[in-house]
C-alpha positions as CSV (number, residue, x, y, z in Angstrom):
1,X,113.0,112.7,108.5
2,X,115.9,115.1,108.1
3,X,117.9,113.6,110.9
4,X,121.4,114.8,111.8
5,X,123.8,111.8,112.1
6,X,127.0,112.1,114.1
7,X,128.9,109.9,111.5
8,X,128.2,108.1,108.3
9,X,128.1,104.6,109.7
10,X,125.1,102.5,108.6
11,X,123.6,102.0,112.0
12,X,120.0,102.7,111.1
13,X,117.5,102.4,108.3
14,X,114.9,105.2,108.1
15,X,111.5,103.6,107.5
16,X,108.1,105.0,106.8
17,X,104.8,103.0,106.6
18,X,101.4,104.7,106.1
19,X,102.9,108.0,107.0
20,X,104.5,106.8,110.2
21,X,108.3,107.1,110.2
22,X,110.5,105.0,112.5
23,X,114.1,103.8,112.8
24,X,115.3,100.2,112.3
25,X,118.6,98.5,112.8
26,X,120.0,96.5,109.8
27,X,121.9,94.4,112.4
28,X,118.6,93.1,113.8
29,X,116.5,93.3,110.6
30,X,119.1,91.2,108.8
31,X,118.4,88.2,111.0
32,X,114.7,88.0,109.8
33,X,113.8,87.0,113.3
34,X,112.3,90.2,114.8
35,X,110.0,93.0,114.3
36,X,111.4,96.2,115.9
37,X,111.8,99.9,115.7
38,X,112.4,103.2,117.4
39,X,109.6,105.8,117.1
40,X,110.0,109.5,116.2
41,X,107.7,112.4,117.2
42,X,106.2,112.3,113.7
43,X,103.2,110.6,112.3
44,X,100.8,110.7,115.2
45,X,97.7,112.7,116.3
46,X,98.7,114.3,119.5
47,X,98.6,118.1,119.7
48,X,100.3,121.0,121.5
49,X,103.8,120.1,122.8
50,X,103.0,116.4,122.6
51,X,102.8,116.7,118.8
52,X,102.5,114.4,117.3
53,X,103.6,110.8,118.0
54,X,103.5,110.9,121.8
55,X,103.6,107.4,123.3
56,X,103.1,108.2,127.0
57,X,99.9,107.9,129.0
58,X,101.4,109.8,131.9
59,X,102.4,113.2,130.5
60,X,98.9,114.8,130.4
61,X,98.1,114.0,126.8
62,X,94.6,112.9,125.7
63,X,94.4,109.1,126.3
64,X,92.6,108.4,123.1
65,X,95.2,110.3,121.1
66,X,97.9,108.2,122.7
67,X,96.0,105.0,122.0
68,X,95.7,106.0,118.3
69,X,99.4,106.8,118.2
70,X,100.2,103.3,119.5
71,X,97.9,101.8,117.0
72,X,99.6,103.7,114.2
73,X,103.2,102.9,115.2
74,X,102.3,99.3,115.9
75,X,100.7,98.9,112.5
76,X,103.9,100.4,110.9
77,X,106.2,98.0,112.7
78,X,103.8,95.1,112.3
79,X,102.7,94.5,115.9
80,X,99.3,94.7,117.6
81,X,98.7,96.8,120.6
82,X,97.2,93.8,122.4
83,X,100.6,92.0,122.2
84,X,102.6,94.8,123.7
85,X,104.2,94.7,127.2
86,X,105.3,97.9,128.8
87,X,108.1,98.5,131.2
88,X,107.5,100.6,134.3
89,X,110.6,102.7,134.5
90,X,112.0,104.3,137.6
91,X,115.7,104.3,136.7
92,X,116.3,100.9,138.3
93,X,118.4,98.0,137.0
94,X,115.5,95.5,137.5
95,X,114.9,93.2,134.5
96,X,111.6,91.2,134.2
97,X,111.3,88.0,132.3
98,X,108.0,88.5,130.3
99,X,105.7,85.6,129.7
100,X,102.4,85.0,128.0
101,X,100.6,86.1,131.2
102,X,102.0,89.7,130.7
103,X,100.5,90.1,127.2
104,X,98.9,93.6,127.0
105,X,100.4,94.8,130.3
106,X,100.4,98.6,130.3
107,X,98.1,99.2,127.3
108,X,95.1,96.8,127.3
109,X,95.3,96.1,131.1
110,X,97.1,97.1,134.2
111,X,100.7,96.1,134.8
112,X,101.1,93.6,137.7
113,X,104.6,94.9,138.4
114,X,106.5,98.1,139.1
115,X,110.1,99.4,139.1
116,X,111.0,97.5,135.9
117,X,113.4,99.1,133.5
118,X,114.4,96.0,131.5
119,X,112.3,93.3,129.8
120,X,113.3,89.9,128.3
121,X,111.3,87.2,126.7
122,X,111.4,84.2,124.4
123,X,107.7,84.2,123.6
124,X,107.1,84.9,119.9
125,X,104.7,87.6,119.2
126,X,105.1,89.5,122.5
127,X,106.3,93.0,121.8
128,X,108.5,94.6,124.5
129,X,108.1,98.4,124.8
130,X,110.3,100.9,126.7
131,X,110.1,104.7,126.9
132,X,112.6,107.5,126.1
133,X,113.3,111.2,125.8
134,X,117.2,111.3,126.0
135,X,117.9,108.2,128.0
136,X,119.5,105.2,126.2
137,X,117.5,102.3,124.7
138,X,119.3,99.0,124.7
139,X,118.2,96.2,122.3
140,X,119.3,92.6,122.6
141,X,118.6,89.5,120.3
142,X,119.9,86.0,120.8
143,X,119.3,84.4,117.4
144,X,120.4,81.0,118.7
145,X,118.1,80.6,121.7
146,X,115.5,82.9,120.1
147,X,115.2,85.4,122.9
148,X,115.1,89.2,123.0
149,X,115.7,91.9,125.6
150,X,114.9,95.6,125.8
151,X,116.2,98.0,128.5
152,X,116.1,101.6,129.5
153,X,119.5,103.0,130.6
154,X,119.7,106.6,131.9
155,X,122.8,107.6,133.8
156,X,121.7,105.6,136.8
157,X,120.9,102.5,134.8
158,X,124.3,102.9,133.0
159,X,126.2,103.2,136.3
160,X,124.3,100.1,137.5
161,X,125.1,98.4,134.2
162,X,121.5,97.3,133.3
163,X,122.9,96.3,129.9
164,X,125.0,93.6,131.6
165,X,122.1,92.6,133.8
166,X,119.9,92.2,130.8
167,X,122.4,89.8,129.3
168,X,122.7,88.0,132.6
169,X,118.9,87.7,132.7
170,X,118.8,86.2,129.1
171,X,121.6,83.8,130.1
172,X,119.7,82.7,133.3
173,X,116.2,82.5,131.8
174,X,117.0,81.2,128.3
175,X,120.5,79.8,128.3
176,X,121.9,82.5,126.1
177,X,125.6,82.7,125.4
178,X,126.7,86.4,125.3
179,X,128.9,85.6,122.4
180,X,125.7,85.0,120.3
181,X,123.8,88.1,121.3
182,X,123.4,91.0,119.0
183,X,123.2,94.3,121.0
184,X,122.3,97.8,119.9
185,X,122.5,101.2,121.6
186,X,119.6,103.4,120.5
187,X,119.0,107.1,119.8
188,X,119.7,109.1,122.9
189,X,121.6,112.2,124.1
190,X,125.2,112.4,122.8
191,X,128.3,113.4,124.8
192,X,128.5,116.9,123.3
193,X,124.9,117.6,124.6
194,X,125.1,115.8,128.0
195,X,126.5,118.0,130.7
196,X,126.5,116.5,134.2
197,X,127.8,117.5,137.6
198,X,130.7,116.0,139.5
199,X,128.5,113.8,141.7
200,X,127.4,111.9,138.6
201,X,131.0,111.5,137.5
202,X,132.0,110.1,141.0
203,X,129.4,107.4,140.4
204,X,130.9,106.5,137.1
205,X,134.4,106.4,138.6
206,X,133.2,103.8,141.1
207,X,131.5,101.7,138.4
208,X,134.1,101.9,135.5
209,X,137.8,101.1,135.5
210,X,140.1,104.1,135.6
211,X,141.6,103.2,132.2
212,X,138.2,104.0,130.7
213,X,137.6,107.3,132.4
214,X,139.2,109.5,129.7
215,X,137.0,108.0,127.0
216,X,133.8,108.4,129.1
217,X,134.0,112.1,130.1
218,X,135.9,115.3,130.1
219,X,135.9,118.2,132.5
220,X,135.1,121.8,131.3
221,X,136.2,125.1,132.7
222,X,132.8,125.6,134.4
223,X,133.5,122.6,136.6
224,X,130.9,120.5,134.8
225,X,131.6,117.4,132.7
226,X,130.5,116.0,129.3
227,X,129.5,112.4,129.7
228,X,129.4,109.7,126.9
229,X,126.5,107.3,127.7
230,X,127.0,105.7,124.2
231,X,130.6,104.7,125.0
232,X,129.7,103.6,128.5
233,X,127.0,101.2,127.3
234,X,129.3,99.8,124.6
235,X,131.9,99.1,127.3
236,X,129.2,97.4,129.3
237,X,128.2,95.2,126.3
238,X,131.9,94.2,126.0
239,X,132.1,93.5,129.7
240,X,129.0,91.3,129.4
241,X,130.8,89.2,126.7
242,X,129.2,90.6,123.6
243,X,131.4,90.6,120.6
244,X,132.4,94.0,119.0
245,X,131.1,92.8,115.6
246,X,127.7,92.1,117.2
247,X,127.2,95.7,118.4
248,X,125.5,98.6,116.8
249,X,126.0,101.9,118.6
250,X,123.8,104.9,117.8
251,X,124.9,107.9,115.8
252,X,121.7,109.8,116.4
253,X,121.3,112.3,119.3
254,X,117.9,113.1,120.6
255,X,118.8,116.6,121.7
256,X,120.5,117.4,118.4
257,X,117.3,116.2,116.6
258,X,114.6,117.6,118.9
259,X,112.4,118.5,115.9
260,X,112.2,114.8,115.0
261,X,112.8,113.2,118.4
262,X,111.5,114.2,121.9
263,X,114.3,115.5,124.2
264,X,113.9,116.3,127.9
265,X,117.1,118.4,127.7
266,X,115.5,120.5,125.0
267,X,112.0,121.1,126.3
268,X,111.9,119.8,129.8
269,X,108.5,118.5,131.0
270,X,106.7,119.9,128.0
271,X,107.2,116.9,125.7
272,X,106.0,113.5,124.8
273,X,107.8,110.2,124.9
274,X,109.5,108.0,122.3
275,X,109.4,104.2,122.4
276,X,111.5,101.3,121.5
277,X,109.8,98.2,120.3
278,X,111.1,94.6,119.9
279,X,109.3,91.3,119.3
280,X,110.3,87.9,118.1
281,X,108.4,86.9,115.0
282,X,106.0,84.1,115.3
283,X,107.2,81.0,113.4
């Protein structure tokens, strides 16, 4: 895939099945309990600036091409499109507990919900799906209670601490103990590439303790700031009670790898979407 990694830590395994590449976490794969992955922009059939593994029905791409892309990536990861459940992302911190009644929502039938950026479930075989092009994917697995979660965390979701709210939802719905949960921060824009304005920083100052500000952002001469969403979400994991040894924090930036991964900062609206996938294996 020719990815540019920020460090040499073994956060991801590069996989390729039937010509479809994707990324997998050894932390999650090592449990043997889930099927999961993070897509790239390679291995699909979409054309033009959606080329080629666009996984969005809402960006103007041909619907049949998108459906074929989902079929291909699903086959690579080992999940069926009919078992997928889509988020409906609007930069909220709303987390939905997914049940059997949601199977296929967003892909084989209409979603009966809106404004949902996080999904949790304990139903084996259901595959949670969330969408990205620089924002932060958050993966969660409780191997004790056999439950999973998947959440989309842009800067608004990070300020609102959707990572913590996903852990709280797993605790509430399935009795999860945060100390048992494995949590991963997925490919997304890195601090060096993520320039934000002062109003965004004010929101982070309200949400995070002052002792952490220096590791979350720095100010530049132009009055803008460089913000670290990776570090912010790692802090949120710790705040939620997740152990440091149970975390895997990305070392892949979408903007730095825009030839392999879709990046809104790189191409604006002329792009497709990446997806995160997570499903409990059926026993």
